[in-house]
C-alpha positions, 0 to 999 in steps of 0.5 A: 897754208899760212902761218898762225901769228898773234893778232895785232897788239892790243892797246895795252901793248900785249899781243892777242893770241889766235887759235893756230890754223887747223891741220888738214889730213885724210881721214883714216877710214871712210864711213862705212854707211855713206848713204845715212848721214844723220838722216839728211838723205831723207829730207826732200825739201831743199830749204829744210836740208840746208837748215839742218845740214848747216846746223850740223856743220855749225855743231861740228865746227864748234866741237872741233874748235873746242877740242883744239883748245883742249889739245892746246892746253894739254900740250902746254901742260905736257911742255910745262918746264916745272914738270919733272917729266915735261916733254920736248916739242918734238915728243908732243908733236910726235904724239899728236901727229903735228909738225914740231913748229905746230906743236910749239904754236899749240903749246903757246896757245895753250899757255895763253888759254890756261893763263886766261882761265886763271885770271877769270 
């Protein structure tokens, strides 16, 4: 897995931030009913099945991307040095089941997202 890094510098000299690479893991438990997944098994036309399954995959990916942004913002808030109860990167990593390096990257990404919201 490659390390996420800021993208090439923008013309203004500031680095552009990119979302840290996603973590992959084994799900805690498999779905109980693998035969019924959004009723896809009932679609017999392959064109319709492709369209519907693509639509679902896109929706899930968008939801996952948004959730990662909220994770990053929460990590940045928990690591904020202005907080009397701030958490070190290791504690954030432990709470989120991340590595400490990934937690540092998520904190940086979250700070970037928070700064962007203030400017808007």
